[in-house]
Backbone bond lengths (Angstrom), bond angles and torsions (degrees), N, CA, C in turn:
res aa  C-N    CA-C-N  psi(-1)  N-CA   C-N-CA  omega(-1)  CA-C   N-CA-C  phi
1 X - - - 1.423 - - 1.508 111.93 -
2 X 1.360 112.03 -36.25 1.450 114.48 -179.20 1.504 107.54 -63.29
3 X 1.336 110.86 -44.79 1.432 112.67 177.80 1.506 109.17 -63.91
4 X 1.287 115.65 -37.55 1.427 120.31 177.65 1.517 108.47 -65.92
5 X 1.336 117.07 -35.23 1.457 120.44 179.89 1.497 110.48 -66.92
6 X 1.343 115.40 -35.28 1.443 117.48 179.25 1.512 110.15 -69.12
7 X 1.314 112.63 -36.68 1.440 117.80 -179.85 1.527 107.64 -67.43
8 X 1.321 116.35 -40.48 1.444 120.76 -179.70 1.511 108.88 -65.40
9 X 1.324 117.12 -42.32 1.457 120.73 179.45 1.522 107.78 -67.60
10 X 1.310 116.47 -39.34 1.443 119.25 179.57 1.514 109.97 -65.75
11 X 1.338 115.07 -40.44 1.450 118.95 178.74 1.512 109.23 -66.13
12 X 1.338 114.29 -43.14 1.458 118.59 177.83 1.528 109.84 -61.27
13 X 1.322 113.84 -42.22 1.451 117.91 178.86 1.515 109.91 -63.01
14 X 1.314 116.67 -42.77 1.458 120.83 178.39 1.522 110.19 -64.87
15 X 1.356 115.14 -40.89 1.453 118.99 178.42 1.510 109.50 -63.85
16 X 1.351 116.05 -43.31 1.462 119.54 179.06 1.522 110.44 -65.44
17 X 1.311 116.04 -39.87 1.466 118.98 178.74 1.518 109.62 -65.64
18 X 1.342 114.15 -41.90 1.472 117.47 179.13 1.524 109.67 -67.22
19 X 1.350 116.55 -39.68 1.458 120.74 178.73 1.514 109.73 -64.06
20 X 1.359 116.99 -40.03 1.472 121.16 177.53 1.518 110.03 -63.53
21 X 1.339 114.10 -43.54 1.453 117.72 179.53 1.521 109.61 -64.93
22 X 1.346 115.56 -41.81 1.455 119.25 177.58 1.531 110.35 -64.68
23 X 1.351 114.68 -40.46 1.471 119.62 178.76 1.514 109.65 -62.38
24 X 1.313 116.71 -44.80 1.460 121.35 179.90 1.532 109.29 -63.64
25 X 1.345 115.53 -43.27 1.467 118.68 179.20 1.523 110.35 -65.23
26 X 1.361 114.90 -41.57 1.456 119.09 179.14 1.522 110.41 -65.88
27 X 1.337 117.00 -38.90 1.473 121.29 178.96 1.526 109.80 -66.28
28 X 1.343 115.29 -41.09 1.467 118.98 177.32 1.529 110.17 -63.71
29 X 1.344 116.02 -42.33 1.467 120.31 178.58 1.524 109.87 -65.93
30 X 1.375 117.09 -39.03 1.454 120.74 178.33 1.516 109.91 -62.69
31 X 1.356 116.56 -43.55 1.465 119.85 177.90 1.523 111.13 -65.09
32 X 1.337 117.00 -40.17 1.451 120.31 177.74 1.527 110.28 -64.06
33 X 1.344 115.39 -43.61 1.466 119.33 179.18 1.534 110.81 -66.27
34 X 1.348 116.37 -38.05 1.472 119.74 177.83 1.530 109.44 -64.56
35 X 1.334 115.43 -42.32 1.470 119.20 178.43 1.531 110.22 -64.62
36 X 1.337 116.15 -42.57 1.466 120.70 178.45 1.529 109.79 -63.63
37 X 1.330 115.85 -41.17 1.461 120.50 178.98 1.528 110.09 -64.12
38 X 1.336 115.92 -40.87 1.469 120.57 177.71 1.526 110.44 -64.08
39 X 1.347 116.05 -42.58 1.461 120.13 177.89 1.523 110.54 -63.70
40 X 1.315 117.74 -44.65 1.460 121.62 179.42 1.525 111.11 -65.22
41 X 1.346 116.40 -35.99 1.470 119.81 177.15 1.523 109.35 -65.20
42 X 1.324 117.76 -40.77 1.469 121.65 176.56 1.520 111.24 -63.30
43 X 1.331 115.72 -44.84 1.461 119.48 178.25 1.525 110.71 -64.07
44 X 1.358 115.08 -39.42 1.464 119.44 178.64 1.531 110.17 -62.95
45 X 1.338 117.21 -41.32 1.463 121.36 178.27 1.529 109.76 -64.52
46 X 1.341 115.98 -43.31 1.468 120.40 178.41 1.528 110.63 -64.13
47 X 1.364 116.60 -40.73 1.469 120.24 177.99 1.522 110.16 -64.83
48 X 1.314 118.28 -39.36 1.465 121.62 179.18 1.531 109.59 -63.20
49 X 1.343 116.45 -41.13 1.467 120.22 178.14 1.532 110.13 -65.29
50 X 1.329 116.57 -41.94 1.459 120.19 177.80 1.526 110.74 -62.63
51 X 1.345 115.59 -43.62 1.470 119.49 179.02 1.530 110.45 -62.03
52 X 1.327 117.58 -38.54 1.470 120.63 178.77 1.528 110.26 -65.89
53 X 1.354 116.60 -43.00 1.467 119.23 177.14 1.524 110.37 -63.89
54 X 1.332 117.29 -39.87 1.458 121.76 178.53 1.537 110.35 -64.17
55 X 1.329 116.64 -41.38 1.468 120.41 178.04 1.526 110.11 -64.96
56 X 1.357 117.33 -40.14 1.476 120.52 178.35 1.530 109.57 -64.64
57 X 1.327 116.76 -42.06 1.460 120.56 177.90 1.531 110.21 -63.41
58 X 1.321 116.67 -39.76 1.462 120.78 177.37 1.528 111.03 -62.41
59 X 1.345 117.01 -41.94 1.470 120.12 177.68 1.524 110.49 -63.95
60 X 1.347 116.81 -43.07 1.468 120.37 178.01 1.526 110.67 -61.80
61 X 1.317 116.57 -41.49 1.459 120.97 178.82 1.535 110.32 -62.90
62 X 1.316 116.32 -42.93 1.474 120.40 178.45 1.525 110.20 -62.84
63 X 1.340 117.31 -43.73 1.467 120.90 178.24 1.530 110.63 -62.86
64 X 1.343 117.15 -40.73 1.469 120.91 177.76 1.524 110.65 -63.07
65 X 1.325 116.48 -41.48 1.465 120.15 178.39 1.527 110.34 -62.36
66 X 1.322 117.15 -41.56 1.468 120.62 179.00 1.524 110.91 -64.12
67 X 1.347 116.98 -43.02 1.469 120.30 177.74 1.522 109.64 -63.11
68 X 1.316 116.95 -42.50 1.460 121.61 179.60 1.527 110.26 -62.00
69 X 1.337 116.94 -44.30 1.472 120.39 177.58 1.528 110.60 -61.24
70 X 1.332 116.20 -40.88 1.467 119.90 178.55 1.516 110.64 -62.92
71 X 1.339 116.20 -42.62 1.463 119.97 178.52 1.531 111.02 -63.69
72 X 1.315 116.32 -41.00 1.470 120.41 178.85 1.530 109.73 -63.60
73 X 1.337 116.47 -44.51 1.470 119.56 178.88 1.522 110.83 -62.13
74 X 1.347 116.63 -43.48 1.468 120.37 178.96 1.530 110.32 -63.06
75 X 1.337 116.57 -40.73 1.467 120.34 179.46 1.523 110.63 -64.11
76 X 1.331 116.62 -41.86 1.468 119.80 178.90 1.527 110.44 -63.39
77 X 1.335 116.97 -41.56 1.468 120.12 178.36 1.527 110.26 -63.37
78 X 1.346 116.62 -42.03 1.464 120.76 179.21 1.521 110.53 -63.84
79 X 1.329 116.83 -44.36 1.467 120.27 178.71 1.525 110.61 -61.29
80 X 1.342 116.23 -41.30 1.464 119.82 179.60 1.525 110.29 -64.39
81 X 1.345 116.53 -42.27 1.465 120.27 178.77 1.526 110.48 -64.45
82 X 1.335 116.50 -40.15 1.470 120.13 178.46 1.531 111.01 -64.80
83 X 1.319 116.33 -42.25 1.468 119.27 178.10 1.528 110.72 -62.23
84 X 1.324 116.15 -41.65 1.469 119.73 178.99 1.528 110.39 -65.59
85 X 1.340 116.60 -42.72 1.473 120.13 177.65 1.518 110.70 -62.14
86 X 1.309 116.61 -42.16 1.462 120.49 179.21 1.531 110.76 -63.11
87 X 1.338 115.57 -42.36 1.459 119.56 179.52 1.529 110.06 -62.08
88 X 1.345 116.41 -43.62 1.460 119.35 179.43 1.527 110.86 -66.34
89 X 1.342 117.32 -39.92 1.471 120.46 179.17 1.523 110.56 -64.41
90 X 1.338 117.27 -41.69 1.461 119.97 178.57 1.525 110.99 -65.06
91 X 1.348 116.48 -39.47 1.470 119.80 178.34 1.533 109.92 -64.99
92 X 1.341 116.55 -42.33 1.468 120.03 178.46 1.522 110.59 -64.40
93 X 1.328 116.83 -39.68 1.458 121.31 179.28 1.530 110.61 -64.86
94 X 1.320 117.20 -41.00 1.464 120.12 177.65 1.525 110.89 -65.59
95 X 1.340 115.60 -39.82 1.471 118.52 178.79 1.526 110.15 -64.40
96 X 1.345 116.26 -40.58 1.473 120.18 178.66 1.518 110.43 -63.82
97 X 1.334 116.19 -44.24 1.463 119.58 179.93 1.522 111.06 -63.44
98 X 1.331 115.95 -41.12 1.465 119.36 177.68 1.518 111.27 -63.91
99 X 1.325 115.91 -40.60 1.463 120.46 178.34 1.527 110.60 -63.44
100 X 1.348 116.72 -46.02 1.466 120.25 178.70 1.524 111.45 -58.93
101 X 1.319 115.83 -43.89 1.465 119.14 -179.32 1.529 110.56 -64.02
102 X 1.343 116.52 -43.61 1.473 119.69 -178.80 1.522 110.80 -66.09
103 X 1.329 116.79 -46.22 1.468 120.56 -178.89 1.527 110.06 -64.42
104 X 1.326 116.04 -41.17 1.460 119.19 179.80 1.522 111.02 -60.13
105 X 1.316 116.88 -42.73 1.468 120.03 179.05 1.528 110.67 -66.23
106 X 1.340 116.87 -37.11 1.467 120.39 179.01 1.529 111.63 -67.28
107 X 1.332 117.49 -33.02 1.466 120.96 177.98 1.526 111.45 -71.88
108 X 1.314 116.03 -33.47 1.462 119.76 -174.48 1.541 112.13 -62.04
109 X 1.322 117.98 -38.47 1.477 120.46 -175.96 1.529 111.84 -60.97
110 X 1.360 119.67 -54.80 1.464 117.53 179.25 1.529 112.48 -67.10
111 X 1.334 117.54 -31.50 1.466 119.43 178.52 1.519 110.88 -65.44
112 X 1.310 116.82 -40.71 1.465 119.47 177.51 1.527 110.33 -63.09
113 X 1.346 116.14 -36.20 1.467 120.08 176.10 1.520 111.01 -63.94
114 X 1.313 117.80 -45.40 1.473 122.06 179.26 1.526 109.90 -61.58
115 X 1.338 116.27 -46.27 1.467 120.09 -179.19 1.530 111.38 -64.18
116 X 1.323 115.99 -40.75 1.477 118.97 178.93 1.519 111.78 -64.37
117 X 1.331 116.60 -44.76 1.461 120.01 -179.06 1.530 112.05 -68.66
118 X 1.341 117.56 -39.06 1.480 118.23 177.63 1.520 110.32 -68.86
119 X 1.328 117.04 -31.79 1.462 119.99 175.22 1.515 110.88 -62.94
120 X 1.348 115.02 -44.74 1.476 119.08 176.97 1.524 110.50 -64.58
121 X 1.322 116.49 -40.99 1.464 120.75 179.04 1.525 110.62 -60.49
122 X 1.335 117.15 -41.55 1.463 121.20 -179.24 1.527 112.17 -68.46
123 X 1.335 118.15 -21.42 1.468 121.33 177.64 1.534 111.91 -82.50
124 X 1.320 116.40 -10.43 1.478 119.25 -179.93 1.526 110.20 -88.72
125 X 1.351 115.12 174.85 1.467 121.13 179.02 1.528 108.88 -76.00
126 X 1.308 116.14 111.41 1.469 121.82 -178.93 1.519 109.45 -124.81
127 X 1.308 115.15 154.16 1.461 118.93 172.55 1.520 107.50 -72.19
128 X 1.316 117.33 162.40 1.477 118.60 179.46 1.530 112.10 -57.22
129 X 1.342 118.45 -40.06 1.471 119.95 178.66 1.530 110.66 -65.89
130 X 1.339 117.59 -43.38 1.460 121.15 179.21 1.529 110.70 -61.97
131 X 1.332 116.41 -39.90 1.468 120.47 178.65 1.533 109.53 -63.12
132 X 1.336 116.42 -43.95 1.475 120.33 179.54 1.526 109.94 -60.45
133 X 1.358 116.71 -45.88 1.461 120.40 179.55 1.531 110.94 -65.63
134 X 1.282 117.15 -40.41 1.467 121.70 178.80 1.524 111.56 -63.61
135 X 1.341 115.36 -41.58 1.467 119.16 177.61 1.531 110.58 -66.34
136 X 1.345 117.09 -36.41 1.464 120.33 177.96 1.534 110.35 -64.76
137 X 1.358 116.26 -42.69 1.473 119.60 177.69 1.518 109.62 -63.21
138 X 1.326 116.77 -44.49 1.468 120.70 179.94 1.530 110.44 -62.68
139 X 1.317 116.59 -43.70 1.470 121.83 178.75 1.524 110.65 -62.25
140 X 1.334 116.32 -44.40 1.468 120.11 179.06 1.517 110.83 -63.46
141 X 1.314 116.88 -40.39 1.467 121.10 177.50 1.517 111.48 -62.10
142 X 1.333 115.90 -43.24 1.475 118.86 177.94 1.524 111.12 -64.58
143 X 1.347 116.90 -38.96 1.471 120.07 178.03 1.521 110.00 -62.77
144 X 1.346 116.19 -43.07 1.457 119.99 178.60 1.524 110.58 -64.90
145 X 1.322 117.22 -39.35 1.458 120.87 177.10 1.536 110.51 -63.31
146 X 1.336 116.06 -38.79 1.471 119.25 176.48 1.526 110.88 -63.66
147 X 1.341 117.44 -38.94 1.469 120.39 176.61 1.526 110.80 -62.34
148 X 1.329 116.29 -43.28 1.464 120.35 177.65 1.522 109.57 -61.51
149 X 1.334 116.43 -42.96 1.466 119.96 177.62 1.531 110.96 -61.72
150 X 1.343 115.58 -38.71 1.467 119.24 177.67 1.530 110.88 -63.44
151 X 1.343 117.10 -39.44 1.472 119.90 176.81 1.522 110.03 -62.75
152 X 1.330 116.55 -40.70 1.467 119.60 176.91 1.528 110.41 -63.65
153 X 1.337 115.87 -41.21 1.469 119.69 177.44 1.517 110.51 -61.03
154 X 1.339 116.24 -40.26 1.464 120.60 179.54 1.531 110.35 -60.93
155 X 1.311 117.86 -45.77 1.459 119.67 179.21 1.526 110.81 -67.51
156 X 1.347 117.27 -32.75 1.474 119.56 175.46 1.526 110.70 -67.40
157 X 1.335 116.81 -39.26 1.474 120.21 178.16 1.516 109.55 -60.07
158 X 1.338 116.78 -46.70 1.460 119.93 -179.56 1.516 111.94 -63.92
159 X 1.319 116.48 -31.53 1.465 120.26 178.87 1.528 111.24 -84.11
160 X 1.341 117.34 -5.78 1.462 121.25 179.92 1.510 113.01 75.75
161 X 1.344 117.51 27.78 1.467 120.81 -176.14 1.529 112.34 -124.56
162 X 1.297 118.76 33.93 1.462 120.21 -178.69 1.522 110.23 -88.64
163 X 1.316 115.43 129.38 1.463 121.92 175.46 1.521 107.33 -111.92
164 X 1.310 116.75 121.80 1.467 120.90 178.58 1.528 109.31 -88.27
165 X 1.317 114.82 133.01 1.462 120.67 177.84 1.520 107.76 -130.35
166 X 1.318 118.42 104.86 1.469 119.97 179.41 1.529 110.49 -66.60
167 X 1.318 115.74 138.34 1.467 121.22 177.90 1.519 107.95 -133.27
168 X 1.324 117.66 148.25 1.461 119.83 177.34 1.538 108.95 -64.80
169 X 1.324 115.62 141.00 1.458 120.66 -178.10 1.520 109.68 -129.30
170 X 1.309 114.91 130.05 1.459 121.05 175.76 1.521 106.48 -92.46
171 X 1.335 116.35 100.23 1.462 121.31 -174.64 1.530 111.07 -63.62
172 X 1.314 118.26 -40.16 1.470 120.76 -179.61 1.534 110.26 -62.80
173 X 1.320 117.42 -43.11 1.466 120.64 178.80 1.530 110.16 -66.43
174 X 1.332 116.19 -37.52 1.455 119.79 178.84 1.532 110.65 -63.69
175 X 1.340 116.62 -42.33 1.466 120.69 177.67 1.528 110.97 -65.66
176 X 1.323 116.79 -38.87 1.475 121.30 176.62 1.534 110.07 -60.78
177 X 1.345 116.46 -44.20 1.468 120.94 179.03 1.524 111.06 -63.06
178 X 1.319 116.32 -41.13 1.466 119.71 178.79 1.522 109.89 -63.91
179 X 1.320 116.67 -42.90 1.465 120.56 177.77 1.517 111.63 -59.55
180 X 1.338 117.10 -44.62 1.461 121.09 178.99 1.524 111.00 -66.18
181 X 1.306 115.96 -36.64 1.456 121.22 -179.79 1.520 111.30 -64.24
182 X 1.305 116.20 -39.08 1.457 120.65 -177.09 1.521 113.55 -94.00
183 X 1.339 117.86 -4.72 1.463 121.22 -176.18 1.519 112.36 -61.24
184 X 1.332 118.28 -41.28 1.465 121.04 -179.34 1.514 112.04 -61.94
185 X 1.316 116.75 -44.60 1.465 120.24 179.04 1.523 111.10 -67.86
186 X 1.323 116.19 -39.14 1.458 119.84 179.62 1.538 109.80 -64.82
187 X 1.342 117.04 -42.55 1.461 121.88 178.84 1.532 109.91 -62.21
188 X 1.349 117.52 -39.31 1.461 122.36 178.71 1.517 112.05 -63.86
189 X 1.322 116.59 -25.06 1.470 120.92 179.40 1.533 111.02 -101.95
190 X 1.303 116.71 12.16 1.477 123.53 -179.94 1.525 111.51 58.70
191 X 1.348 115.33 41.54 1.468 120.25 176.09 1.513 107.37 -108.22
192 X 1.350 115.97 129.11 1.469 120.27 179.40 1.513 109.77 -78.51
């Protein structure tokens, strides 16, 4: 038994040594697992912070998309309003051009009558003063007819249908006509 006791003590000693070794290994594994758990907890905390930053970035992106959509909608509304304004302006411009053309044609008929009658009057026997007055009326009528023609030209320009035809011009005669045209008004204001 003593020998058996030694064996038992030796076995116990071996068991205790093995248990100590197992305890040490288990303690080392526990420390390794605790360290790993601590590392994973740190990574988990870092991942949570990253996820929060990612969620904040996602919210900012969503808000930016909403602002962008609002800007696009506002731009589309502005473009639509501009197109409508342009359409109305073009319609008003066409109506104005049509009115100018119609009025210009209506003015031409009585003006041609005035010019024809003053032409006939100037061919008759007139006193020098009557001839001067008749020529002034004829000159004024021609100036008014030129203004009407200019209005017609303006409506043709807007319609894109203006044809330029150069004609010889006597500048001295044109200045004389302008002087005669304005002489009555100048005389009324006591201007020589």
